[in-house]
C-alpha positions as CSV (number, residue, x, y, z in Angstrom):
1,X,-45.0,-39.2,21.8
2,X,-43.1,-41.7,19.6
3,X,-42.1,-39.0,17.2
4,X,-40.8,-36.8,20.1
5,X,-38.7,-39.7,21.5
6,X,-37.2,-40.1,18.0
7,X,-36.4,-36.4,17.8
8,X,-34.8,-36.4,21.2
9,X,-32.7,-39.4,20.2
10,X,-31.6,-37.7,17.0
11,X,-30.6,-34.6,18.9
12,X,-28.6,-36.6,21.4
13,X,-26.7,-38.4,18.7
14,X,-26.0,-35.1,17.0
15,X,-24.7,-33.5,20.2
16,X,-22.6,-36.5,21.0
17,X,-21.1,-36.6,17.6
18,X,-20.3,-32.9,17.8
19,X,-18.6,-33.3,21.2
20,X,-16.6,-36.3,20.0
21,X,-15.5,-34.2,17.0
22,X,-14.3,-31.4,19.2
23,X,-12.6,-33.7,21.7
24,X,-9.2,-33.8,19.8
25,X,-9.1,-30.0,19.8
26,X,-9.8,-29.6,23.5
27,X,-6.3,-28.4,24.4
28,X,-6.4,-25.7,21.7
29,X,-10.0,-24.7,22.6
30,X,-9.5,-24.6,26.3
31,X,-5.9,-23.8,27.1
32,X,-4.7,-23.2,30.7
33,X,-4.3,-19.5,31.1
34,X,-0.7,-18.3,31.9
35,X,0.5,-15.3,33.8
36,X,3.4,-13.4,32.3
37,X,5.8,-14.8,34.9
38,X,4.8,-18.4,34.0
39,X,5.2,-17.7,30.3
40,X,8.7,-16.2,30.8
41,X,9.8,-19.2,32.9
42,X,8.5,-21.7,30.4
43,X,10.3,-20.0,27.5
44,X,13.6,-19.3,29.2
45,X,15.3,-22.5,28.1
46,X,13.7,-22.4,24.6
47,X,15.4,-19.4,23.2
48,X,18.5,-19.6,21.0
49,X,20.6,-16.5,20.7
50,X,22.8,-16.2,17.6
51,X,25.0,-13.1,17.6
52,X,26.2,-11.4,14.5
53,X,29.1,-9.7,16.2
54,X,30.4,-8.6,19.6
55,X,28.6,-5.3,19.3
56,X,25.3,-4.2,20.6
57,X,23.0,-4.0,17.6
58,X,19.6,-4.6,16.0
59,X,18.0,-8.0,16.6
60,X,15.4,-10.2,14.9
61,X,13.2,-12.5,16.9
62,X,12.3,-15.5,14.8
63,X,9.1,-17.5,15.2
64,X,8.9,-20.9,13.4
65,X,5.9,-22.5,11.6
66,X,3.6,-25.2,13.0
67,X,5.9,-28.1,12.2
68,X,8.5,-26.7,14.6
69,X,12.0,-25.3,14.8
70,X,14.2,-27.7,12.8
71,X,18.0,-27.5,12.5
72,X,17.6,-26.9,8.7
73,X,15.3,-24.0,9.4
74,X,17.6,-22.4,11.9
75,X,20.6,-22.8,9.6
76,X,18.6,-21.2,6.7
77,X,17.6,-18.1,8.7
78,X,21.1,-17.8,10.3
79,X,22.9,-18.0,6.9
80,X,20.6,-15.4,5.5
81,X,20.5,-12.7,8.3
82,X,23.5,-13.2,10.5
83,X,26.0,-12.0,7.7
84,X,23.8,-8.9,7.3
85,X,24.7,-7.8,10.8
86,X,21.5,-8.9,12.7
87,X,21.6,-10.7,16.0
88,X,19.0,-13.5,16.0
89,X,16.8,-14.9,18.8
90,X,15.0,-18.1,17.8
91,X,11.9,-18.8,19.8
92,X,11.1,-22.5,20.0
93,X,7.5,-22.6,21.2
94,X,7.2,-26.4,20.8
95,X,10.3,-27.1,22.9
96,X,8.9,-24.7,25.6
97,X,5.8,-26.9,25.9
98,X,7.3,-30.3,25.4
99,X,5.6,-30.8,22.0
100,X,7.9,-33.2,20.1
101,X,9.0,-32.7,16.5
102,X,7.7,-35.5,14.3
103,X,7.8,-36.4,10.6
104,X,4.4,-38.1,10.9
105,X,2.3,-36.1,13.4
106,X,1.8,-32.3,13.4
107,X,-0.7,-31.6,16.2
108,X,-0.1,-27.8,15.9
109,X,-0.6,-27.9,12.2
110,X,-3.8,-29.9,12.7
111,X,-5.1,-27.2,15.1
112,X,-5.2,-29.7,18.0
113,X,-2.9,-27.7,20.3
114,X,-1.4,-24.3,20.5
115,X,-3.4,-21.9,18.4
116,X,-1.6,-18.7,17.4
117,X,-3.7,-16.7,19.8
118,X,-2.4,-18.8,22.7
119,X,1.2,-18.8,21.4
120,X,1.1,-15.0,21.2
121,X,2.2,-15.0,24.8
122,X,5.6,-16.2,23.6
123,X,6.1,-12.9,21.8
124,X,5.8,-11.0,25.0
125,X,7.8,-13.5,27.0
126,X,10.6,-13.5,24.5
127,X,10.7,-9.7,24.6
128,X,10.8,-9.8,28.4
129,X,13.8,-12.2,28.3
130,X,15.9,-10.0,26.1
131,X,17.5,-8.5,29.3
132,X,19.5,-11.8,29.3
133,X,21.3,-10.9,26.1
134,X,23.4,-7.8,26.5
135,X,24.2,-7.5,22.8
136,X,20.6,-6.9,21.9
137,X,19.6,-3.2,21.3
138,X,16.1,-3.4,22.8
139,X,15.0,-0.3,20.8
140,X,16.0,-1.9,17.5
141,X,13.9,-5.1,17.3
142,X,12.0,-6.8,14.5
143,X,9.7,-9.8,14.6
144,X,10.0,-12.5,11.8
145,X,7.3,-15.2,11.6
146,X,6.7,-18.1,9.3
147,X,3.1,-19.4,8.7
148,X,1.9,-20.3,12.3
149,X,4.6,-17.9,13.5
150,X,3.0,-15.1,11.5
151,X,-0.4,-15.9,13.0
152,X,1.3,-15.7,16.4
153,X,2.8,-12.3,15.8
154,X,-0.3,-10.8,14.3
155,X,-2.4,-12.0,17.2
156,X,0.1,-10.5,19.7
157,X,-0.2,-7.2,17.9
158,X,-3.9,-7.4,18.0
159,X,-4.1,-8.3,21.6
160,X,-1.5,-6.2,23.4
161,X,-3.0,-4.7,26.5
162,X,-5.8,-7.2,26.5
163,X,-6.3,-10.7,27.6
164,X,-5.7,-13.3,24.9
165,X,-6.7,-16.9,24.3
166,X,-4.8,-18.7,27.1
167,X,-2.9,-15.8,28.8
168,X,-3.5,-12.7,30.8
169,X,-3.2,-9.2,29.5
170,X,0.4,-8.1,28.8
171,X,1.5,-4.5,29.4
172,X,0.6,-2.1,26.7
173,X,4.3,-1.1,26.3
174,X,5.4,-4.7,25.8
175,X,6.1,-4.1,22.1
176,X,7.8,-0.7,22.6
177,X,11.1,-1.7,21.0
178,X,9.6,-3.5,18.0
179,X,10.3,-1.3,14.9
180,X,8.9,-3.7,12.3
181,X,7.3,-7.1,11.5
182,X,8.0,-9.5,8.6
183,X,5.8,-12.5,7.9
184,X,6.0,-15.3,5.4
185,X,2.7,-16.9,4.3
186,X,0.9,-16.3,7.6
187,X,-2.3,-17.9,8.6
188,X,-5.1,-15.3,8.8
189,X,-8.3,-17.3,8.9
190,X,-10.6,-18.4,11.7
191,X,-9.9,-18.6,14.7
192,X,-7.1,-16.1,14.3
193,X,-7.8,-13.1,16.6
194,X,-6.3,-10.5,14.2
195,X,-8.7,-11.8,11.4
196,X,-11.6,-10.6,13.6
197,X,-10.3,-7.5,15.4
198,X,-7.5,-6.3,13.1
199,X,-4.4,-4.5,14.4
200,X,-4.6,-1.1,16.0
201,X,-0.8,-0.7,16.6
202,X,1.0,1.4,14.0
203,X,4.0,-0.9,13.5
204,X,5.4,-1.3,10.0
205,X,4.5,-4.7,8.5
206,X,5.9,-6.5,5.5
207,X,3.8,-9.5,4.5
208,X,4.8,-12.2,1.9
209,X,2.0,-14.2,0.4
210,X,2.1,-17.2,-2.0
211,X,-0.7,-16.7,-4.5
212,X,-1.1,-20.5,-5.1
213,X,-0.8,-21.4,-1.5
214,X,-2.9,-24.6,-0.7
215,X,-1.9,-24.7,3.0
216,X,-3.2,-21.2,4.1
217,X,-5.4,-18.8,2.2
218,X,-3.7,-15.6,0.9
219,X,-7.1,-14.1,0.4
220,X,-7.9,-14.3,4.1
221,X,-4.7,-12.4,4.8
222,X,-5.7,-9.7,2.3
223,X,-9.0,-9.4,4.0
224,X,-7.5,-9.3,7.5
225,X,-4.9,-6.7,6.4
226,X,-7.7,-4.3,5.5
227,X,-8.1,-3.8,9.2
228,X,-4.4,-3.3,10.0
229,X,-3.4,0.2,11.2
230,X,0.2,-0.6,10.2
231,X,2.0,2.1,8.3
232,X,3.6,1.2,6.1
233,X,1.8,-2.0,5.3
234,X,3.6,-3.7,2.4
235,X,2.1,-6.8,1.0
236,X,4.1,-8.7,-1.6
237,X,2.4,-11.6,-3.5
238,X,4.4,-14.2,-5.5
239,X,2.4,-15.4,-8.4
240,X,2.2,-19.2,-8.7
241,X,4.2,-19.7,-5.4
242,X,3.2,-22.4,-2.9
243,X,3.6,-22.5,0.9
244,X,7.3,-22.4,2.0
245,X,8.5,-21.0,-1.4
246,X,11.5,-19.5,0.3
247,X,13.5,-22.4,1.7
248,X,13.9,-26.2,1.6
249,X,11.2,-28.1,3.3
250,X,9.2,-31.3,3.2
251,X,6.8,-29.7,0.8
252,X,9.5,-29.4,-1.8
253,X,8.0,-26.0,-2.9
254,X,11.1,-23.8,-2.8
255,X,11.5,-21.4,-5.7
256,X,15.1,-19.9,-5.5
257,X,14.2,-16.8,-7.5
258,X,11.3,-16.0,-5.3
259,X,13.3,-16.7,-2.2
260,X,16.0,-14.3,-3.2
261,X,13.5,-11.6,-4.2
262,X,11.7,-11.9,-0.8
263,X,15.0,-11.8,1.1
264,X,16.1,-8.7,-0.8
265,X,12.8,-6.9,0.1
266,X,13.1,-8.0,3.7
267,X,16.6,-6.8,4.0
268,X,15.6,-3.4,2.6
269,X,12.7,-3.3,5.1
270,X,15.0,-4.1,8.0
271,X,17.6,-1.5,6.9
272,X,14.9,1.1,6.6
273,X,13.3,0.6,10.0
274,X,16.4,-0.4,12.1
275,X,19.1,1.7,10.5
276,X,18.7,4.6,12.8
277,X,20.2,2.5,15.6
278,X,24.0,2.5,15.2
279,X,26.1,-0.4,16.3
280,X,28.1,0.3,19.5
281,X,30.6,-1.7,21.4
282,X,29.2,-3.9,24.1
283,X,29.7,-2.4,27.5
284,X,31.5,-4.5,30.1
285,X,29.0,-3.3,32.7
286,X,26.1,-5.2,30.9
287,X,25.1,-8.3,32.8
288,X,25.9,-11.7,31.2
């Protein structure tokens, strides 16, 4: 009997320790499910539209990494893609949820809030909000995601038409205008949905990986990509590169030569998959 009581005590301690360990992650583990209308309303004031011209044309929706959408990051992407003729829509998922930017705490990076599977709803909400931007050609869209933003996009691709972690099922045609996806050093490990189920949609994907990445595992992305139906699926690895090799950041890991090479490849990808959509003058009948 004494031995049994000891065993029960040990089990209780173990279970309690386990629950305490999971407690900081409760928001990520058990998000409040959102309907599409709720997701759209939440994101409405968290989009930033940067036009390239006064013509209707191809547009890139940009999804930041786990540390948030900083002014430096927005400036970097704008200076790169706006002169190339692409309208930009920056999707600030942290602002939409009231998650503050901080130089000391990164709850999204720590996995304590907003997993990519939950944030995937922002992809569908942002696409639904494009009616508010008359210069956007909604049949000439590309998604661009960095790190956590890449996880977000891939999970959206894997879950379209199905319920996801924290949101109800979007319409299967929600991604109809997306002609291509570009991701930089995405997260592809557990608990990413796409790492488990793959991607059934045949949307062209260009994936940039840093072979020496110590923040996310490039090997996990290579394994996950084996289950992508995307055609073409173009994976480019940069030998010796670290996370955020393409732009200035707190990691101080930028390699200008790699950054230029990746940008050139991304520009060629965008030109190939969005070039069939000619720029046209914006119609005065479009709603503002």
